[in-house]
C-alpha angles and dihedrals in degrees: 000000000000120000118196124217125216134151108212106146113221142216094302087073094056142151082061097191091058098050105028110077122191131181106177115206137169125187092211141038114254092252091053099049092041089057093043094048094043102246116156122218092263091051095058116091140169131243137179118240110221102216093194096059104010097241126148106225122199127192112242147121140257117206088338094310112123110241144172106222127186124217108245112184088190093059106108094181097067094226130032126176133176111281090236091063095061091049095046094047095041093231114182112263113226102175143313140247140182121263129216119197121185089352094303129103114251100180141274119297135186125258118221138201116262118213095171139358129170140168122205089345094308114124113224119214099234130133100175131043133177135224127225149173095269124102098223128063118232141185124215144190099294088065091058100045109152093012139089132226130198121198124203103187094180095059100027092239132131140182123217119184143154091209120107119267110263115259089235090072100094134142123280139151088282098038129055116202119179140162106241129220125221131205117250109279094016102078096167098047108110118228118177133180119255134174129219131161088005095300132108121233139164121249130197112229106221123175089185093060110099090203137021115251144204124212109267095230092049090049089053091050089052093046093244103153120185128256122233086279093052095252136126135197120247114200127196099012107176122204109175107302093347126095120188145153125240109212099189113029123164126232110230140155090262097155091061097051092102130045093221138027158317089060126199125221096193139042121215104211139179094286089067101029094055089064090067145047099255128204129185108195101191093169093056099031093239136131123203135193122185128185 
């Protein structure tokens, strides 16, 4: 039995524009980072940054149906669409599997056969997708196996390429480069080390998460009790050379997201990621933040 993992916080976190806080920033113009990171003209694409939920949406299509899909690095299926789509289009059902959203089961949904899927003109090598309870389609790490993607939230630009990351991309005081870990059975899920309150933890990097999150039990141990919107403040979060505060973090059962280790205790969501130039190097097993 396969259980999917995604962190798309639901209605209890609404109104989204009041609790989700985004300050998009990029240290470089798109032309500069594209040259530095080795993206050719045909590998540079546009996306729309949803400022209500922090999602990067790309124009594309699924089985010939026009779609706006967001990149969800926590999506272990590769492709997820609203359940109504599969019914309306009559797509061939090839199985079913349970879904877990935010660490909590949401039901069992049918899988369907994929004949074509693309984002921003880039064809994705998928043959099976799944449907779900959400209202927006998304693509995740299985669709980018062997590739890399860079997100510039400030300019709404991205790079997608199968070519190796240039050797010039190394760590510095303004750039964090790390080899990421993945939980057993989820080899494209990105877990990175962080430090907070003098202790080291693992965090899941999730572009589909509207807000960063702390494990609920750990928040209780620290005496971090939620506001009326269910959020807490995290001070002094350290990611490599960067130290920052998270003003509106969610409390979620993060440590139970995966069935096997290593297990994260935090989620790094769009509220943090949008402050950086972000690269997922799935071919090389690296994750990069630049500011």
